[in-house]
N, C-alpha and C positions, 0 to 999 in steps of 0.2 A: 504494500500500500504506500503510495506516495503522499507525502505531506505537502501542504501548500507552502509557498515561500513565506519567510518570516515577515516580509514587508507587505503582505496581502492585507488590504483594508476591507473590512466588513461594514456595509452601510448600517447606520444606526436608525432604528425605526421605533415609533411609539407603539407599544403593545400593552394591553391591559394584563393585570395579574391573572385573571381567569383564562385568557387566551394563552398566555405563556405556560400556565400549568397544563393546559390541554396539549400543547405542542411537546412539552417535556414528557408527559404521559405517553404520547405516541412514540417519541424517540426511545423512551425506556422500554416500551413493549417490543419495538423492532430492532433493538441494538444487536441482537444475535442473528438477525436475518442475513443470509448470504448476499454478497455484493452482486448486482446484476452485471451481465456482460453485454456486449454489442449484439450478440445473438438473441439474448433475452429481450432487448429493446425491439428487435425486428419482429418478434412474436407478440409484442405488447397488445396489439389490437385483438388478438385471439384470447387474451387473458383478462379482458376488462370485466367479464362476468365472474371471474374467479376471486371474489372478495371474501375473505374469511369472516366468520361471525363477529369476532372482536372488532374488526375495522368497521363493519356495518353498524354495530352498536355505537362505536366511537363517533361516527359521523351523523348520528341522530341528534343534531343540534339545529337551532334555528338558522335561517339563511344568513343573517348578519354574522353570527359566530363562525359559520362555515367559511364565509368570505374572509374574515379576519385570520382564521387558521391558514387558509391558502396563501394569504399575503405574507405571513411570517415564514 
């Protein structure tokens, strides 16, 4: 795994505590997932319906919350 350069800048955004907690929850749940490869990306259209139960429940939020999660 390659690390980004030390001088890489990450844009700062305003995010509420609730949204940040949801993003951290998602990251924590998926931290052990295998890294996708270019071949996996090519098949991504086929896999759009293969959403596991945890992710389905995680995304059961109002539209505004979902939009904020996507932005983060």
